PLY file of the C-alpha trace (Angstrom):
ply
format ascii 1.0
element vertex 212
property float x
property float y
property float z
element edge 211
property int vertex1
property int vertex2
end_header
63.64 47.87 175.71
62.09 50.54 173.48
63.96 50.76 170.17
65.97 53.93 169.66
66.97 55.23 166.26
70.60 56.21 165.97
72.97 56.86 163.11
76.27 55.09 162.78
78.64 55.64 159.85
75.91 57.49 158.01
73.39 54.62 158.25
70.21 54.75 160.26
70.29 52.10 162.99
67.88 50.75 165.59
69.30 50.08 169.01
67.54 47.05 170.44
69.56 46.47 173.55
72.36 48.06 175.52
74.48 50.82 173.97
76.69 49.48 171.22
74.25 46.79 170.10
72.67 48.78 167.27
71.72 46.80 164.19
70.46 47.93 160.78
66.72 48.54 160.65
64.67 45.72 159.16
61.08 45.78 157.87
58.47 44.61 160.33
60.35 45.69 163.43
58.17 47.33 166.08
55.45 49.85 165.31
56.80 53.23 166.44
57.65 56.40 164.57
61.29 55.39 164.91
60.48 52.25 162.94
58.95 54.41 160.21
62.11 56.49 160.06
64.25 53.37 159.89
62.08 51.76 157.22
62.18 54.92 155.11
65.96 55.04 155.37
66.16 51.38 154.37
63.81 51.82 151.40
65.06 55.22 150.21
68.66 55.58 151.41
69.43 58.15 148.69
66.73 60.46 150.18
67.42 59.77 153.85
71.11 60.46 153.28
70.30 64.12 152.65
67.62 64.45 155.35
64.48 64.11 153.25
61.43 62.16 154.42
60.56 61.46 158.07
63.77 62.89 159.51
64.58 65.38 162.25
66.26 67.60 159.65
63.08 67.78 157.56
60.88 68.43 160.60
63.10 71.26 161.80
63.00 73.01 158.42
59.25 72.49 158.05
58.81 74.05 161.48
60.94 77.04 160.49
58.88 77.53 157.34
55.68 77.42 159.40
57.03 80.00 161.86
58.06 82.27 158.99
54.59 81.77 157.49
53.01 83.07 160.70
55.36 86.06 160.61
54.26 86.91 157.06
50.56 86.44 157.87
50.70 88.71 160.91
52.85 91.26 159.07
50.23 91.42 156.32
47.49 91.98 158.89
49.42 94.80 160.58
50.15 96.47 157.24
46.46 96.31 156.34
45.43 97.73 159.70
47.73 100.74 159.48
47.21 101.38 155.76
50.80 100.70 154.73
49.79 99.22 151.36
49.50 102.07 148.82
46.16 102.11 146.98
45.34 98.62 148.28
42.03 98.13 146.47
43.12 99.50 143.09
43.17 96.66 140.52
46.16 96.37 138.23
45.46 96.77 134.55
46.36 94.41 131.76
48.05 97.03 129.60
50.70 97.80 132.23
51.16 94.44 133.95
50.15 91.71 131.51
48.33 88.42 131.99
49.76 87.71 135.46
47.33 90.25 136.89
44.23 88.33 135.80
41.92 86.67 138.33
39.63 85.39 135.60
36.17 86.49 134.44
37.52 89.90 133.52
38.81 90.74 137.00
42.35 91.63 138.04
44.35 91.34 141.25
44.59 94.39 143.47
47.69 96.41 144.19
47.73 95.00 147.73
47.66 91.42 146.50
50.43 92.11 143.99
52.65 93.62 146.70
52.07 90.60 148.97
52.83 88.17 146.14
56.04 89.96 145.16
57.15 90.10 148.82
56.64 86.34 149.16
58.58 85.64 145.97
61.47 87.78 147.21
61.40 86.04 150.60
61.46 82.65 148.86
64.44 83.66 146.73
66.36 85.02 149.71
65.64 81.94 151.84
66.73 79.62 149.02
69.96 81.58 148.56
70.59 81.50 152.32
69.90 77.76 152.51
72.35 76.85 149.77
74.88 79.58 150.42
77.84 79.47 152.84
76.62 78.36 156.26
78.05 81.05 158.52
75.20 81.74 160.97
72.87 78.85 160.17
72.78 75.25 159.09
72.30 73.61 155.72
68.92 72.81 154.20
69.94 69.20 153.66
72.35 66.87 155.41
75.85 67.28 154.05
78.01 64.30 153.13
78.92 62.56 156.35
76.69 64.78 158.51
74.63 62.90 161.08
71.00 63.69 161.71
69.82 64.59 165.21
68.38 61.99 167.52
64.57 61.78 167.16
62.68 63.93 169.64
59.75 61.55 170.00
56.17 62.66 170.52
57.10 65.30 173.11
60.53 66.98 172.99
62.19 67.83 176.31
60.41 70.72 177.99
61.98 71.47 181.35
65.19 73.44 181.13
64.79 73.96 177.39
63.76 77.62 177.30
65.59 80.13 175.17
67.56 79.41 172.01
67.83 75.63 172.20
67.17 72.94 169.56
64.34 71.48 171.65
62.66 74.89 172.08
62.84 75.45 168.32
61.32 72.03 167.73
58.41 72.86 170.08
57.85 76.22 168.39
58.01 74.65 164.94
55.51 71.94 165.82
53.10 74.46 167.32
53.46 76.66 164.24
52.73 73.74 161.90
49.68 72.67 163.92
48.53 76.29 164.00
48.76 76.59 160.21
46.73 73.38 159.80
44.07 74.62 162.25
43.99 78.04 160.57
43.52 76.70 157.05
40.96 74.12 158.21
38.93 76.77 160.03
39.10 79.08 157.03
37.85 76.35 154.68
35.06 75.30 157.05
33.86 78.82 157.88
34.26 80.48 154.51
36.28 83.30 156.10
39.67 84.24 154.73
42.73 83.52 156.83
43.14 87.05 158.18
39.46 87.15 159.14
39.87 83.89 161.08
42.83 85.33 162.99
40.89 88.54 163.61
37.99 86.57 165.12
40.42 84.54 167.22
42.03 87.69 168.61
38.72 89.39 169.37
38.95 91.85 166.50
42.43 93.04 167.46
44.04 92.75 164.03
41.43 94.63 162.03
40.40 97.14 164.65
41.12 100.72 163.58
44.29 102.12 165.16
43.73 104.18 168.28
0 1
1 2
2 3
3 4
4 5
5 6
6 7
7 8
8 9
9 10
10 11
11 12
12 13
13 14
14 15
15 16
16 17
17 18
18 19
19 20
20 21
21 22
22 23
23 24
24 25
25 26
26 27
27 28
28 29
29 30
30 31
31 32
32 33
33 34
34 35
35 36
36 37
37 38
38 39
39 40
40 41
41 42
42 43
43 44
44 45
45 46
46 47
47 48
48 49
49 50
50 51
51 52
52 53
53 54
54 55
55 56
56 57
57 58
58 59
59 60
60 61
61 62
62 63
63 64
64 65
65 66
66 67
67 68
68 69
69 70
70 71
71 72
72 73
73 74
74 75
75 76
76 77
77 78
78 79
79 80
80 81
81 82
82 83
83 84
84 85
85 86
86 87
87 88
88 89
89 90
90 91
91 92
92 93
93 94
94 95
95 96
96 97
97 98
98 99
99 100
100 101
101 102
102 103
103 104
104 105
105 106
106 107
107 108
108 109
109 110
110 111
111 112
112 113
113 114
114 115
115 116
116 117
117 118
118 119
119 120
120 121
121 122
122 123
123 124
124 125
125 126
126 127
127 128
128 129
129 130
130 131
131 132
132 133
133 134
134 135
135 136
136 137
137 138
138 139
139 140
140 141
141 142
142 143
143 144
144 145
145 146
146 147
147 148
148 149
149 150
150 151
151 152
152 153
153 154
154 155
155 156
156 157
157 158
158 159
159 160
160 161
161 162
162 163
163 164
164 165
165 166
166 167
167 168
168 169
169 170
170 171
171 172
172 173
173 174
174 175
175 176
176 177
177 178
178 179
179 180
180 181
181 182
182 183
183 184
184 185
185 186
186 187
187 188
188 189
189 190
190 191
191 192
192 193
193 194
194 195
195 196
196 197
197 198
198 199
199 200
200 201
201 202
202 203
203 204
204 205
205 206
206 207
207 208
208 209
209 210
210 211
């Protein structure tokens, strides 16, 4: 029988046989991703307890960050297309803004780049506050004391009947977003184009085309 990772009394377990026969994970057992999760929990229980490492909790949050990253990338492209950034190509000057504006070699970041950077810093601060604040509409960034992690989704989460706002649908979207970010950055590095230019090529010039 294929081993299944479960959690019992806060400890990660591997179920070798029928339900109820779960035993603590031991090194050298099997060769699946579930084994890796169990081995990590055995070697670093103080991290696994809070959902760090190869856990479903960590994967779900990484997927959310990737999806938010796509939102910010596409928002930047739309704002560029419609000229929402004020004076986008005007470089900031040292006298008004200090050393943080320097690119090096006597050049300074543009107004557009400064606006994007400040927006990302604000988004990071808000997301951190939301993650550690009272959990009214969401879930915690880490596993709380006594909270059990989700069952592993395996290589392919359930697909049929999982449309809409379901945990499996979010897992699919998060995985696709993470793979997309990897493909985007890899293509940008290989081609020498910036990230927005890569997306523009991939959409047939849609993002940077002048508005109708």
